PyMOL CGO cylinders between C-alpha atoms (Angstrom):
from pymol import cmd
from pymol.cgo import CYLINDER

trace = [
    CYLINDER, -80.77, 66.35, 106.29, -83.59, 67.64, 108.99, 0.3, 1, 1, 1, 1, 1, 1,
    CYLINDER, -83.59, 67.64, 108.99, -82.65, 70.40, 111.30, 0.3, 1, 1, 1, 1, 1, 1,
    CYLINDER, -82.65, 70.40, 111.30, -82.84, 67.55, 114.15, 0.3, 1, 1, 1, 1, 1, 1,
    CYLINDER, -82.84, 67.55, 114.15, -80.35, 65.45, 112.64, 0.3, 1, 1, 1, 1, 1, 1,
    CYLINDER, -80.35, 65.45, 112.64, -78.32, 68.08, 112.23, 0.3, 1, 1, 1, 1, 1, 1,
    CYLINDER, -78.32, 68.08, 112.23, -78.47, 69.00, 115.78, 0.3, 1, 1, 1, 1, 1, 1,
    CYLINDER, -78.47, 69.00, 115.78, -78.13, 65.77, 117.24, 0.3, 1, 1, 1, 1, 1, 1,
    CYLINDER, -78.13, 65.77, 117.24, -75.32, 65.19, 114.66, 0.3, 1, 1, 1, 1, 1, 1,
    CYLINDER, -75.32, 65.19, 114.66, -73.26, 67.96, 115.98, 0.3, 1, 1, 1, 1, 1, 1,
    CYLINDER, -73.26, 67.96, 115.98, -73.86, 67.39, 119.70, 0.3, 1, 1, 1, 1, 1, 1,
    CYLINDER, -73.86, 67.39, 119.70, -72.69, 63.92, 119.15, 0.3, 1, 1, 1, 1, 1, 1,
    CYLINDER, -72.69, 63.92, 119.15, -69.34, 65.05, 117.65, 0.3, 1, 1, 1, 1, 1, 1,
    CYLINDER, -69.34, 65.05, 117.65, -69.00, 67.93, 119.97, 0.3, 1, 1, 1, 1, 1, 1,
    CYLINDER, -69.00, 67.93, 119.97, -69.07, 64.93, 122.98, 0.3, 1, 1, 1, 1, 1, 1,
    CYLINDER, -69.07, 64.93, 122.98, -66.56, 62.71, 120.82, 0.3, 1, 1, 1, 1, 1, 1,
    CYLINDER, -66.56, 62.71, 120.82, -64.09, 65.78, 120.85, 0.3, 1, 1, 1, 1, 1, 1,
    CYLINDER, -64.09, 65.78, 120.85, -64.70, 66.43, 124.86, 0.3, 1, 1, 1, 1, 1, 1,
    CYLINDER, -64.70, 66.43, 124.86, -63.96, 62.94, 125.37, 0.3, 1, 1, 1, 1, 1, 1,
    CYLINDER, -63.96, 62.94, 125.37, -61.12, 63.14, 123.17, 0.3, 1, 1, 1, 1, 1, 1,
    CYLINDER, -61.12, 63.14, 123.17, -59.85, 65.96, 124.79, 0.3, 1, 1, 1, 1, 1, 1,
    CYLINDER, -59.85, 65.96, 124.79, -60.03, 63.55, 128.05, 0.3, 1, 1, 1, 1, 1, 1,
    CYLINDER, -60.03, 63.55, 128.05, -58.16, 60.86, 126.31, 0.3, 1, 1, 1, 1, 1, 1,
    CYLINDER, -58.16, 60.86, 126.31, -55.09, 62.97, 125.23, 0.3, 1, 1, 1, 1, 1, 1,
    CYLINDER, -55.09, 62.97, 125.23, -55.04, 64.55, 128.76, 0.3, 1, 1, 1, 1, 1, 1,
    CYLINDER, -55.04, 64.55, 128.76, -54.78, 60.87, 130.57, 0.3, 1, 1, 1, 1, 1, 1,
    CYLINDER, -54.78, 60.87, 130.57, -52.61, 59.80, 127.99, 0.3, 1, 1, 1, 1, 1, 1,
    CYLINDER, -52.61, 59.80, 127.99, -50.21, 63.07, 128.28, 0.3, 1, 1, 1, 1, 1, 1,
    CYLINDER, -50.21, 63.07, 128.28, -50.36, 62.35, 132.04, 0.3, 1, 1, 1, 1, 1, 1,
    CYLINDER, -50.36, 62.35, 132.04, -49.74, 58.75, 131.80, 0.3, 1, 1, 1, 1, 1, 1,
    CYLINDER, -49.74, 58.75, 131.80, -46.79, 59.20, 129.50, 0.3, 1, 1, 1, 1, 1, 1,
    CYLINDER, -46.79, 59.20, 129.50, -44.97, 62.21, 131.61, 0.3, 1, 1, 1, 1, 1, 1,
    CYLINDER, -44.97, 62.21, 131.61, -45.40, 59.44, 134.72, 0.3, 1, 1, 1, 1, 1, 1,
    CYLINDER, -45.40, 59.44, 134.72, -43.84, 57.19, 133.40, 0.3, 1, 1, 1, 1, 1, 1,
    CYLINDER, -43.84, 57.19, 133.40, -40.80, 59.36, 132.22, 0.3, 1, 1, 1, 1, 1, 1,
    CYLINDER, -40.80, 59.36, 132.22, -40.20, 61.37, 135.33, 0.3, 1, 1, 1, 1, 1, 1,
    CYLINDER, -40.20, 61.37, 135.33, -41.19, 58.74, 137.48, 0.3, 1, 1, 1, 1, 1, 1,
    CYLINDER, -41.19, 58.74, 137.48, -43.81, 60.36, 139.36, 0.3, 1, 1, 1, 1, 1, 1,
    CYLINDER, -43.81, 60.36, 139.36, -45.84, 58.67, 141.47, 0.3, 1, 1, 1, 1, 1, 1,
    CYLINDER, -45.84, 58.67, 141.47, -48.97, 61.51, 141.93, 0.3, 1, 1, 1, 1, 1, 1,
    CYLINDER, -48.97, 61.51, 141.93, -49.18, 61.77, 138.34, 0.3, 1, 1, 1, 1, 1, 1,
    CYLINDER, -49.18, 61.77, 138.34, -49.95, 58.47, 138.17, 0.3, 1, 1, 1, 1, 1, 1,
    CYLINDER, -49.95, 58.47, 138.17, -52.99, 58.15, 140.45, 0.3, 1, 1, 1, 1, 1, 1,
    CYLINDER, -52.99, 58.15, 140.45, -54.48, 61.52, 139.05, 0.3, 1, 1, 1, 1, 1, 1,
    CYLINDER, -54.48, 61.52, 139.05, -55.15, 59.17, 136.00, 0.3, 1, 1, 1, 1, 1, 1,
    CYLINDER, -55.15, 59.17, 136.00, -57.77, 56.23, 137.20, 0.3, 1, 1, 1, 1, 1, 1,
    CYLINDER, -57.77, 56.23, 137.20, -59.98, 59.69, 138.20, 0.3, 1, 1, 1, 1, 1, 1,
    CYLINDER, -59.98, 59.69, 138.20, -59.94, 61.09, 134.45, 0.3, 1, 1, 1, 1, 1, 1,
    CYLINDER, -59.94, 61.09, 134.45, -60.19, 57.52, 133.15, 0.3, 1, 1, 1, 1, 1, 1,
    CYLINDER, -60.19, 57.52, 133.15, -63.63, 56.64, 135.05, 0.3, 1, 1, 1, 1, 1, 1,
    CYLINDER, -63.63, 56.64, 135.05, -64.94, 60.18, 132.92, 0.3, 1, 1, 1, 1, 1, 1,
    CYLINDER, -64.94, 60.18, 132.92, -64.23, 58.80, 130.16, 0.3, 1, 1, 1, 1, 1, 1,
    CYLINDER, -64.23, 58.80, 130.16, -65.62, 55.53, 130.78, 0.3, 1, 1, 1, 1, 1, 1,
    CYLINDER, -65.62, 55.53, 130.78, -68.94, 57.24, 131.47, 0.3, 1, 1, 1, 1, 1, 1,
    CYLINDER, -68.94, 57.24, 131.47, -68.65, 59.66, 128.10, 0.3, 1, 1, 1, 1, 1, 1,
    CYLINDER, -68.65, 59.66, 128.10, -67.97, 56.24, 126.66, 0.3, 1, 1, 1, 1, 1, 1,
    CYLINDER, -67.97, 56.24, 126.66, -71.70, 55.13, 127.25, 0.3, 1, 1, 1, 1, 1, 1,
    CYLINDER, -71.70, 55.13, 127.25, -73.17, 58.69, 126.71, 0.3, 1, 1, 1, 1, 1, 1,
    CYLINDER, -73.17, 58.69, 126.71, -72.15, 58.83, 123.21, 0.3, 1, 1, 1, 1, 1, 1,
    CYLINDER, -72.15, 58.83, 123.21, -73.03, 55.59, 122.33, 0.3, 1, 1, 1, 1, 1, 1,
    CYLINDER, -73.03, 55.59, 122.33, -76.40, 56.03, 123.54, 0.3, 1, 1, 1, 1, 1, 1,
    CYLINDER, -76.40, 56.03, 123.54, -76.41, 59.06, 121.71, 0.3, 1, 1, 1, 1, 1, 1,
    CYLINDER, -76.41, 59.06, 121.71, -75.55, 57.85, 118.38, 0.3, 1, 1, 1, 1, 1, 1,
    CYLINDER, -75.55, 57.85, 118.38, -77.92, 54.15, 119.06, 0.3, 1, 1, 1, 1, 1, 1,
    CYLINDER, -77.92, 54.15, 119.06, -80.94, 57.05, 119.25, 0.3, 1, 1, 1, 1, 1, 1,
    CYLINDER, -80.94, 57.05, 119.25, -79.48, 58.66, 116.08, 0.3, 1, 1, 1, 1, 1, 1,
    CYLINDER, -79.48, 58.66, 116.08, -80.00, 55.78, 114.60, 0.3, 1, 1, 1, 1, 1, 1,
    CYLINDER, -80.00, 55.78, 114.60, -83.16, 54.94, 115.72, 0.3, 1, 1, 1, 1, 1, 1,
    CYLINDER, -83.16, 54.94, 115.72, -85.07, 57.98, 115.29, 0.3, 1, 1, 1, 1, 1, 1,
    CYLINDER, -85.07, 57.98, 115.29, -83.46, 59.44, 112.02, 0.3, 1, 1, 1, 1, 1, 1,
    CYLINDER, -83.46, 59.44, 112.02, -81.98, 56.28, 110.17, 0.3, 1, 1, 1, 1, 1, 1,
    CYLINDER, -81.98, 56.28, 110.17, -79.25, 58.71, 108.73, 0.3, 1, 1, 1, 1, 1, 1,
    CYLINDER, -79.25, 58.71, 108.73, -77.64, 57.42, 105.36, 0.3, 1, 1, 1, 1, 1, 1,
    CYLINDER, -77.64, 57.42, 105.36, -74.57, 57.80, 103.34, 0.3, 1, 1, 1, 1, 1, 1,
    CYLINDER, -74.57, 57.80, 103.34, -72.34, 60.33, 104.56, 0.3, 1, 1, 1, 1, 1, 1,
    CYLINDER, -72.34, 60.33, 104.56, -74.67, 60.85, 107.94, 0.3, 1, 1, 1, 1, 1, 1,
    CYLINDER, -74.67, 60.85, 107.94, -74.95, 57.31, 108.48, 0.3, 1, 1, 1, 1, 1, 1,
    CYLINDER, -74.95, 57.31, 108.48, -70.66, 57.09, 107.67, 0.3, 1, 1, 1, 1, 1, 1,
    CYLINDER, -70.66, 57.09, 107.67, -70.30, 59.71, 110.61, 0.3, 1, 1, 1, 1, 1, 1,
    CYLINDER, -70.30, 59.71, 110.61, -72.43, 57.94, 112.88, 0.3, 1, 1, 1, 1, 1, 1,
    CYLINDER, -72.43, 57.94, 112.88, -70.93, 54.38, 112.20, 0.3, 1, 1, 1, 1, 1, 1,
    CYLINDER, -70.93, 54.38, 112.20, -67.26, 56.76, 112.73, 0.3, 1, 1, 1, 1, 1, 1,
    CYLINDER, -67.26, 56.76, 112.73, -67.97, 58.00, 115.58, 0.3, 1, 1, 1, 1, 1, 1,
    CYLINDER, -67.97, 58.00, 115.58, -69.23, 54.56, 117.54, 0.3, 1, 1, 1, 1, 1, 1,
    CYLINDER, -69.23, 54.56, 117.54, -65.62, 53.52, 116.09, 0.3, 1, 1, 1, 1, 1, 1,
    CYLINDER, -65.62, 53.52, 116.09, -63.09, 56.42, 117.24, 0.3, 1, 1, 1, 1, 1, 1,
    CYLINDER, -63.09, 56.42, 117.24, -65.47, 56.30, 120.60, 0.3, 1, 1, 1, 1, 1, 1,
    CYLINDER, -65.47, 56.30, 120.60, -64.34, 52.67, 121.38, 0.3, 1, 1, 1, 1, 1, 1,
    CYLINDER, -64.34, 52.67, 121.38, -60.77, 53.39, 120.67, 0.3, 1, 1, 1, 1, 1, 1,
    CYLINDER, -60.77, 53.39, 120.67, -60.48, 56.53, 122.50, 0.3, 1, 1, 1, 1, 1, 1,
    CYLINDER, -60.48, 56.53, 122.50, -61.98, 54.26, 125.90, 0.3, 1, 1, 1, 1, 1, 1,
    CYLINDER, -61.98, 54.26, 125.90, -59.92, 51.60, 125.63, 0.3, 1, 1, 1, 1, 1, 1,
    CYLINDER, -59.92, 51.60, 125.63, -56.93, 54.16, 124.94, 0.3, 1, 1, 1, 1, 1, 1,
    CYLINDER, -56.93, 54.16, 124.94, -58.22, 55.59, 128.54, 0.3, 1, 1, 1, 1, 1, 1,
    CYLINDER, -58.22, 55.59, 128.54, -57.90, 52.00, 130.01, 0.3, 1, 1, 1, 1, 1, 1,
    CYLINDER, -57.90, 52.00, 130.01, -54.03, 51.81, 128.53, 0.3, 1, 1, 1, 1, 1, 1,
    CYLINDER, -54.03, 51.81, 128.53, -53.11, 54.64, 129.73, 0.3, 1, 1, 1, 1, 1, 1,
    CYLINDER, -53.11, 54.64, 129.73, -54.63, 53.43, 133.60, 0.3, 1, 1, 1, 1, 1, 1,
    CYLINDER, -54.63, 53.43, 133.60, -51.68, 50.52, 132.54, 0.3, 1, 1, 1, 1, 1, 1,
    CYLINDER, -51.68, 50.52, 132.54, -49.08, 52.68, 131.89, 0.3, 1, 1, 1, 1, 1, 1,
    CYLINDER, -49.08, 52.68, 131.89, -49.88, 54.46, 135.14, 0.3, 1, 1, 1, 1, 1, 1,
    CYLINDER, -49.88, 54.46, 135.14, -49.78, 51.94, 136.95, 0.3, 1, 1, 1, 1, 1, 1,
    CYLINDER, -49.78, 51.94, 136.95, -46.46, 50.46, 135.55, 0.3, 1, 1, 1, 1, 1, 1,
    CYLINDER, -46.46, 50.46, 135.55, -44.96, 53.78, 136.10, 0.3, 1, 1, 1, 1, 1, 1,
    CYLINDER, -44.96, 53.78, 136.10, -45.96, 53.61, 139.96, 0.3, 1, 1, 1, 1, 1, 1,
    CYLINDER, -45.96, 53.61, 139.96, -44.04, 50.15, 140.30, 0.3, 1, 1, 1, 1, 1, 1,
    CYLINDER, -44.04, 50.15, 140.30, -41.23, 51.46, 138.10, 0.3, 1, 1, 1, 1, 1, 1,
    CYLINDER, -41.23, 51.46, 138.10, -40.78, 54.62, 139.79, 0.3, 1, 1, 1, 1, 1, 1,
    CYLINDER, -40.78, 54.62, 139.79, -40.67, 52.52, 143.57, 0.3, 1, 1, 1, 1, 1, 1,
    CYLINDER, -40.67, 52.52, 143.57, -37.34, 50.75, 142.04, 0.3, 1, 1, 1, 1, 1, 1,
    CYLINDER, -37.34, 50.75, 142.04, -34.02, 51.67, 140.81, 0.3, 1, 1, 1, 1, 1, 1,
    CYLINDER, -34.02, 51.67, 140.81, -33.69, 52.19, 137.38, 0.3, 1, 1, 1, 1, 1, 1,
    CYLINDER, -33.69, 52.19, 137.38, -32.31, 49.22, 135.11, 0.3, 1, 1, 1, 1, 1, 1,
    CYLINDER, -32.31, 49.22, 135.11, -30.08, 52.08, 133.53, 0.3, 1, 1, 1, 1, 1, 1,
    CYLINDER, -30.08, 52.08, 133.53, -30.32, 50.90, 129.86, 0.3, 1, 1, 1, 1, 1, 1,
    CYLINDER, -30.32, 50.90, 129.86, -30.71, 52.85, 126.84, 0.3, 1, 1, 1, 1, 1, 1,
    CYLINDER, -30.71, 52.85, 126.84, -34.73, 52.38, 126.03, 0.3, 1, 1, 1, 1, 1, 1,
    CYLINDER, -34.73, 52.38, 126.03, -36.03, 55.29, 123.79, 0.3, 1, 1, 1, 1, 1, 1,
    CYLINDER, -36.03, 55.29, 123.79, -39.24, 55.69, 125.59, 0.3, 1, 1, 1, 1, 1, 1,
    CYLINDER, -39.24, 55.69, 125.59, -38.94, 59.57, 124.91, 0.3, 1, 1, 1, 1, 1, 1,
    CYLINDER, -38.94, 59.57, 124.91, -39.43, 59.48, 121.55, 0.3, 1, 1, 1, 1, 1, 1,
    CYLINDER, -39.43, 59.48, 121.55, -41.65, 57.01, 121.62, 0.3, 1, 1, 1, 1, 1, 1,
    CYLINDER, -41.65, 57.01, 121.62, -43.49, 58.78, 123.94, 0.3, 1, 1, 1, 1, 1, 1,
    CYLINDER, -43.49, 58.78, 123.94, -43.38, 62.06, 121.72, 0.3, 1, 1, 1, 1, 1, 1,
    CYLINDER, -43.38, 62.06, 121.72, -44.66, 60.05, 119.06, 0.3, 1, 1, 1, 1, 1, 1,
    CYLINDER, -44.66, 60.05, 119.06, -47.84, 58.67, 120.57, 0.3, 1, 1, 1, 1, 1, 1,
    CYLINDER, -47.84, 58.67, 120.57, -48.49, 62.02, 121.84, 0.3, 1, 1, 1, 1, 1, 1,
    CYLINDER, -48.49, 62.02, 121.84, -48.47, 63.36, 118.50, 0.3, 1, 1, 1, 1, 1, 1,
    CYLINDER, -48.47, 63.36, 118.50, -50.30, 60.75, 116.78, 0.3, 1, 1, 1, 1, 1, 1,
    CYLINDER, -50.30, 60.75, 116.78, -53.42, 60.75, 119.19, 0.3, 1, 1, 1, 1, 1, 1,
    CYLINDER, -53.42, 60.75, 119.19, -53.24, 65.20, 118.96, 0.3, 1, 1, 1, 1, 1, 1,
    CYLINDER, -53.24, 65.20, 118.96, -53.24, 64.38, 114.77, 0.3, 1, 1, 1, 1, 1, 1,
    CYLINDER, -53.24, 64.38, 114.77, -55.86, 61.79, 114.56, 0.3, 1, 1, 1, 1, 1, 1,
    CYLINDER, -55.86, 61.79, 114.56, -58.30, 63.94, 116.59, 0.3, 1, 1, 1, 1, 1, 1,
    CYLINDER, -58.30, 63.94, 116.59, -57.47, 66.98, 114.98, 0.3, 1, 1, 1, 1, 1, 1,
    CYLINDER, -57.47, 66.98, 114.98, -57.68, 64.99, 111.39, 0.3, 1, 1, 1, 1, 1, 1,
    CYLINDER, -57.68, 64.99, 111.39, -61.08, 64.25, 112.90, 0.3, 1, 1, 1, 1, 1, 1,
    CYLINDER, -61.08, 64.25, 112.90, -62.26, 67.68, 114.07, 0.3, 1, 1, 1, 1, 1, 1,
    CYLINDER, -62.26, 67.68, 114.07, -60.87, 69.29, 110.40, 0.3, 1, 1, 1, 1, 1, 1,
    CYLINDER, -60.87, 69.29, 110.40, -61.84, 66.48, 108.12, 0.3, 1, 1, 1, 1, 1, 1,
    CYLINDER, -61.84, 66.48, 108.12, -58.30, 66.24, 106.95, 0.3, 1, 1, 1, 1, 1, 1,
    CYLINDER, -58.30, 66.24, 106.95, -57.27, 62.86, 105.20, 0.3, 1, 1, 1, 1, 1, 1,
    CYLINDER, -57.27, 62.86, 105.20, -53.65, 64.43, 104.48, 0.3, 1, 1, 1, 1, 1, 1,
    CYLINDER, -53.65, 64.43, 104.48, -53.08, 64.45, 108.07, 0.3, 1, 1, 1, 1, 1, 1,
    CYLINDER, -53.08, 64.45, 108.07, -54.34, 61.12, 108.74, 0.3, 1, 1, 1, 1, 1, 1,
    CYLINDER, -54.34, 61.12, 108.74, -52.50, 59.57, 106.56, 0.3, 1, 1, 1, 1, 1, 1,
    CYLINDER, -52.50, 59.57, 106.56, -49.17, 61.35, 108.35, 0.3, 1, 1, 1, 1, 1, 1,
    CYLINDER, -49.17, 61.35, 108.35, -50.56, 59.66, 111.63, 0.3, 1, 1, 1, 1, 1, 1,
    CYLINDER, -50.56, 59.66, 111.63, -50.43, 56.53, 109.72, 0.3, 1, 1, 1, 1, 1, 1,
    CYLINDER, -50.43, 56.53, 109.72, -46.75, 56.71, 108.41, 0.3, 1, 1, 1, 1, 1, 1,
    CYLINDER, -46.75, 56.71, 108.41, -46.02, 57.24, 111.82, 0.3, 1, 1, 1, 1, 1, 1,
    CYLINDER, -46.02, 57.24, 111.82, -46.84, 54.14, 113.62, 0.3, 1, 1, 1, 1, 1, 1,
    CYLINDER, -46.84, 54.14, 113.62, -44.09, 52.13, 111.96, 0.3, 1, 1, 1, 1, 1, 1,
    CYLINDER, -44.09, 52.13, 111.96, -41.63, 53.96, 113.80, 0.3, 1, 1, 1, 1, 1, 1,
    CYLINDER, -41.63, 53.96, 113.80, -43.39, 53.05, 117.04, 0.3, 1, 1, 1, 1, 1, 1,
    CYLINDER, -43.39, 53.05, 117.04, -43.51, 49.84, 116.03, 0.3, 1, 1, 1, 1, 1, 1,
    CYLINDER, -43.51, 49.84, 116.03, -40.00, 49.94, 115.63, 0.3, 1, 1, 1, 1, 1, 1,
    CYLINDER, -40.00, 49.94, 115.63, -38.77, 51.42, 118.75, 0.3, 1, 1, 1, 1, 1, 1,
    CYLINDER, -38.77, 51.42, 118.75, -41.21, 49.12, 120.64, 0.3, 1, 1, 1, 1, 1, 1,
    CYLINDER, -41.21, 49.12, 120.64, -38.77, 46.03, 118.66, 0.3, 1, 1, 1, 1, 1, 1,
    CYLINDER, -38.77, 46.03, 118.66, -35.81, 47.19, 119.70, 0.3, 1, 1, 1, 1, 1, 1,
    CYLINDER, -35.81, 47.19, 119.70, -36.69, 47.61, 123.51, 0.3, 1, 1, 1, 1, 1, 1,
    CYLINDER, -36.69, 47.61, 123.51, -38.00, 43.69, 123.34, 0.3, 1, 1, 1, 1, 1, 1,
    CYLINDER, -38.00, 43.69, 123.34, -34.56, 43.19, 121.84, 0.3, 1, 1, 1, 1, 1, 1,
    CYLINDER, -34.56, 43.19, 121.84, -32.90, 45.04, 124.57, 0.3, 1, 1, 1, 1, 1, 1,
    CYLINDER, -32.90, 45.04, 124.57, -34.92, 44.34, 127.97, 0.3, 1, 1, 1, 1, 1, 1,
    CYLINDER, -34.92, 44.34, 127.97, -34.33, 40.31, 126.52, 0.3, 1, 1, 1, 1, 1, 1,
    CYLINDER, -34.33, 40.31, 126.52, -30.99, 40.32, 126.57, 0.3, 1, 1, 1, 1, 1, 1,
    CYLINDER, -30.99, 40.32, 126.57, -30.75, 41.93, 130.22, 0.3, 1, 1, 1, 1, 1, 1,
    CYLINDER, -30.75, 41.93, 130.22, -33.10, 39.81, 131.51, 0.3, 1, 1, 1, 1, 1, 1,
    CYLINDER, -33.10, 39.81, 131.51, -31.09, 36.80, 130.10, 0.3, 1, 1, 1, 1, 1, 1,
    CYLINDER, -31.09, 36.80, 130.10, -27.97, 38.04, 131.57, 0.3, 1, 1, 1, 1, 1, 1,
    CYLINDER, -27.97, 38.04, 131.57, -29.25, 39.59, 135.18, 0.3, 1, 1, 1, 1, 1, 1,
    CYLINDER, -29.25, 39.59, 135.18, -32.09, 37.76, 136.42, 0.3, 1, 1, 1, 1, 1, 1,
    CYLINDER, -32.09, 37.76, 136.42, -32.83, 40.10, 138.79, 0.3, 1, 1, 1, 1, 1, 1,
    CYLINDER, -32.83, 40.10, 138.79, -34.08, 42.56, 136.27, 0.3, 1, 1, 1, 1, 1, 1,
    CYLINDER, -34.08, 42.56, 136.27, -36.78, 40.56, 135.32, 0.3, 1, 1, 1, 1, 1, 1,
    CYLINDER, -36.78, 40.56, 135.32, -39.44, 42.17, 137.01, 0.3, 1, 1, 1, 1, 1, 1,
    CYLINDER, -39.44, 42.17, 137.01, -38.84, 45.84, 136.29, 0.3, 1, 1, 1, 1, 1, 1,
    CYLINDER, -38.84, 45.84, 136.29, -37.82, 44.99, 132.67, 0.3, 1, 1, 1, 1, 1, 1,
    CYLINDER, -37.82, 44.99, 132.67, -41.37, 43.12, 132.54, 0.3, 1, 1, 1, 1, 1, 1,
    CYLINDER, -41.37, 43.12, 132.54, -42.61, 46.22, 133.84, 0.3, 1, 1, 1, 1, 1, 1,
    CYLINDER, -42.61, 46.22, 133.84, -40.76, 48.26, 130.91, 0.3, 1, 1, 1, 1, 1, 1,
    CYLINDER, -40.76, 48.26, 130.91, -41.95, 46.11, 127.95, 0.3, 1, 1, 1, 1, 1, 1,
    CYLINDER, -41.95, 46.11, 127.95, -45.51, 46.13, 129.68, 0.3, 1, 1, 1, 1, 1, 1,
    CYLINDER, -45.51, 46.13, 129.68, -44.95, 49.95, 129.22, 0.3, 1, 1, 1, 1, 1, 1,
    CYLINDER, -44.95, 49.95, 129.22, -43.97, 49.79, 125.88, 0.3, 1, 1, 1, 1, 1, 1,
    CYLINDER, -43.97, 49.79, 125.88, -46.80, 47.45, 123.86, 0.3, 1, 1, 1, 1, 1, 1,
    CYLINDER, -46.80, 47.45, 123.86, -49.18, 49.86, 125.89, 0.3, 1, 1, 1, 1, 1, 1,
    CYLINDER, -49.18, 49.86, 125.89, -48.07, 52.57, 123.73, 0.3, 1, 1, 1, 1, 1, 1,
    CYLINDER, -48.07, 52.57, 123.73, -47.13, 50.75, 120.89, 0.3, 1, 1, 1, 1, 1, 1,
    CYLINDER, -47.13, 50.75, 120.89, -51.00, 49.61, 121.25, 0.3, 1, 1, 1, 1, 1, 1,
    CYLINDER, -51.00, 49.61, 121.25, -52.61, 53.74, 122.24, 0.3, 1, 1, 1, 1, 1, 1,
    CYLINDER, -52.61, 53.74, 122.24, -50.14, 54.21, 118.89, 0.3, 1, 1, 1, 1, 1, 1,
    CYLINDER, -50.14, 54.21, 118.89, -52.72, 51.44, 116.73, 0.3, 1, 1, 1, 1, 1, 1,
    CYLINDER, -52.72, 51.44, 116.73, -55.44, 52.95, 118.06, 0.3, 1, 1, 1, 1, 1, 1,
    CYLINDER, -55.44, 52.95, 118.06, -54.78, 56.63, 117.17, 0.3, 1, 1, 1, 1, 1, 1,
    CYLINDER, -54.78, 56.63, 117.17, -53.55, 54.91, 113.26, 0.3, 1, 1, 1, 1, 1, 1,
    CYLINDER, -53.55, 54.91, 113.26, -57.34, 53.15, 113.72, 0.3, 1, 1, 1, 1, 1, 1,
    CYLINDER, -57.34, 53.15, 113.72, -58.97, 56.59, 114.13, 0.3, 1, 1, 1, 1, 1, 1,
    CYLINDER, -58.97, 56.59, 114.13, -56.85, 57.96, 111.31, 0.3, 1, 1, 1, 1, 1, 1,
    CYLINDER, -56.85, 57.96, 111.31, -58.46, 55.66, 108.94, 0.3, 1, 1, 1, 1, 1, 1,
    CYLINDER, -58.46, 55.66, 108.94, -61.87, 56.03, 110.03, 0.3, 1, 1, 1, 1, 1, 1,
    CYLINDER, -61.87, 56.03, 110.03, -61.64, 59.71, 109.13, 0.3, 1, 1, 1, 1, 1, 1,
    CYLINDER, -61.64, 59.71, 109.13, -60.62, 58.76, 105.82, 0.3, 1, 1, 1, 1, 1, 1,
    CYLINDER, -60.62, 58.76, 105.82, -63.72, 56.40, 105.53, 0.3, 1, 1, 1, 1, 1, 1,
    CYLINDER, -63.72, 56.40, 105.53, -65.65, 59.52, 106.49, 0.3, 1, 1, 1, 1, 1, 1,
    CYLINDER, -65.65, 59.52, 106.49, -64.54, 61.96, 104.29, 0.3, 1, 1, 1, 1, 1, 1,
    CYLINDER, -64.54, 61.96, 104.29, -63.62, 59.32, 101.21, 0.3, 1, 1, 1, 1, 1, 1,
    CYLINDER, -63.62, 59.32, 101.21, -66.45, 56.47, 101.85, 0.3, 1, 1, 1, 1, 1, 1,
    CYLINDER, -66.45, 56.47, 101.85, -63.39, 54.33, 101.51, 0.3, 1, 1, 1, 1, 1, 1,
    CYLINDER, -63.39, 54.33, 101.51, -61.87, 51.16, 104.05, 0.3, 1, 1, 1, 1, 1, 1,
    CYLINDER, -61.87, 51.16, 104.05, -58.31, 51.26, 103.86, 0.3, 1, 1, 1, 1, 1, 1,
    CYLINDER, -58.31, 51.26, 103.86, -57.42, 49.32, 106.63, 0.3, 1, 1, 1, 1, 1, 1,
    CYLINDER, -57.42, 49.32, 106.63, -56.30, 46.15, 105.28, 0.3, 1, 1, 1, 1, 1, 1,
    CYLINDER, -56.30, 46.15, 105.28, -55.15, 47.78, 102.11, 0.3, 1, 1, 1, 1, 1, 1,
    CYLINDER, -55.15, 47.78, 102.11, -51.13, 47.83, 101.67, 0.3, 1, 1, 1, 1, 1, 1,
    CYLINDER, -51.13, 47.83, 101.67, -48.87, 49.76, 103.13, 0.3, 1, 1, 1, 1, 1, 1,
    CYLINDER, -48.87, 49.76, 103.13, -47.73, 52.04, 100.63, 0.3, 1, 1, 1, 1, 1, 1,
    CYLINDER, -47.73, 52.04, 100.63, -51.12, 52.91, 99.51, 0.3, 1, 1, 1, 1, 1, 1,
    CYLINDER, -51.12, 52.91, 99.51, -52.22, 54.02, 103.37, 0.3, 1, 1, 1, 1, 1, 1,
    CYLINDER, -52.22, 54.02, 103.37, -49.30, 56.15, 103.90, 0.3, 1, 1, 1, 1, 1, 1,
    CYLINDER, -49.30, 56.15, 103.90, -49.06, 58.35, 100.80, 0.3, 1, 1, 1, 1, 1, 1,
]
cmd.load_cgo(trace, "trace")
């Protein structure tokens, strides 16, 4: 590896980690806004998302420049491919955080439904998965990456339970439909953030081991 390639790879890695920190921040802010019914926090999410969008374009341009100028191979090529995929997933997380903040803004101005929804656990898992997937990327830790994969099943199950509870409420009382739909949307967006964290964890395994595990059986991915 040339010194110039090494320098450019380190630079793009640093940029990606900065973006990851921003996404972690915006996700936490949107989730807190939803949990605490805080409109001020909801409003602040949009500004952070604009910065994430700008960073995503910058990282993509840097990756394309590395491919064109250095023509990396083997591990270096896998790294650049991984960065481009993770970069896209992080930007999508930022968009989902915006969606959650919008749902939070609406719900904070309406009477709570007062039903037993496990948003706290779902939000806690989503936060952990985002944080741990980025830590796995930073440290090239495939064990931690596989722990992220294992948590996705619980998030999916909570999302399914929320759908069943809210569906029953809407059938019993049509006046709850609009609020229930916003809650369902927030639940789905949290579940998608967890899915994207899972994508990043799978990309870490690809980067370190050179193996694509995305479509392998669940038992293999989670061991």
